[in-house]
N, C-alpha and C positions, 0 to 999 in steps of 0.2 A: 630865542624868544620863548620856546616851550619851557625851558628851564626857569626863566624868570617868572612866568605865569604859575608854574608848579610851586616855586618857592613862596610866592604870594599866597597861593592856595593853602599850603601847609601852615604858614604863619597865621593866616586868618582863622584856620580851623582850630589851632591850639589856643589862640587868643579868645575865640568864641567859647571854647570849652571853659577856659578860666573865668571869663565874665559871667557865664551862666552859673558856675559854681559859687561865685561871690555873691550873687543875688539872694535876697531873703525870700522865703516863701510868704504866701498870703497870711498864714497864721501868725507870723512874727509881727505884723502890723497891729493886730488886735492886742497883743501883749504890750506894745509900745504905747498904745492909747491909754492903758490903765496904769502907766507908770512903771512898767517892768524895766529891767536892765537892758533890754534890747534897743532902747532909744539912744544909748550911748555908742553910736557908730562913728566911723571915721568922717563921714560927710554930714552928720547930723541925723535927726530922726527921719526926715523926708528927702534930704539932699542927695543921698546915694541912689534913690529910686530913679530920679530923672537922669542922672549922669550914667548910671549903669544900663538903663533901658536904652538910652540913645546910643551909647557905645556898642551895645549888643546889636542894635538895629543896623548901625553902620558896618560893623564887622560881618554881620549876616549878609548884607548886600554885597560887600566885597567878596565874600566866600562864594555866593551864588554866581556872581559875574565872572569870577575866576574859573569856576567849574564850567560855565558856558563857554568861556574862551578856550579852555583846554579841550572841550568836546569839539569845538569848531576847528581848532588847530590839528587835532589828531584825525578828524574826519577828512580834512583837506589833504592830509598826508598821502593817502592811498586812493587810487582810482578803483571804482567798483569793476570787478571782472568776474567772468563766469568761472565757476569751479571746474567745470568740465574742460575749459580751454587751458587751464593751468596744469592739468594732469599730463605728465609726460608718458606717452605710450612707447614702450620699448618692444621692438619686435624680437622674437626669440632668434638666437643665432641658428643658422642652418647647420644641423649636425646629422650625420648619418646614423640611422638606427643601428644599435649594436646587433651584431649577428649572434644568434644563439650558438652555444657550443655544439660541436658536431655530434657528440654523443653524451647525453647527460648520464652521470653515474646513477645507478639504481641501488636501492637499499637491498641488502642480502635477504633472501627469503628465510622465513622462520621454518624450522623443521616441522614436519607434519606430526601431529599428535595422534596416536592410535585411539580409536574409539572403543 
């Protein structure tokens, strides 16, 4: 189920990016009003605005709903627990303290220097 919702989310995100990049800016409409070449589009001078706007709105709705679904599915996956309860406390193994050597070697004394 999570995989299906994730695939729908990715496809809707890529489609949304594509639709947004296909749309014309506000300045292009002014050029079309004065007979510019921008009016020669695939859907006509105003036909693309309605189609692309509605398709963008539909894909945006699908994208947001799939994100909400993913958040709900992944939040339902784990139960909230305390961090302190999940920490495993290990007790140190009982070891005997090492016994110091019987006689520690001493450094040789330096010869006395006459004054």
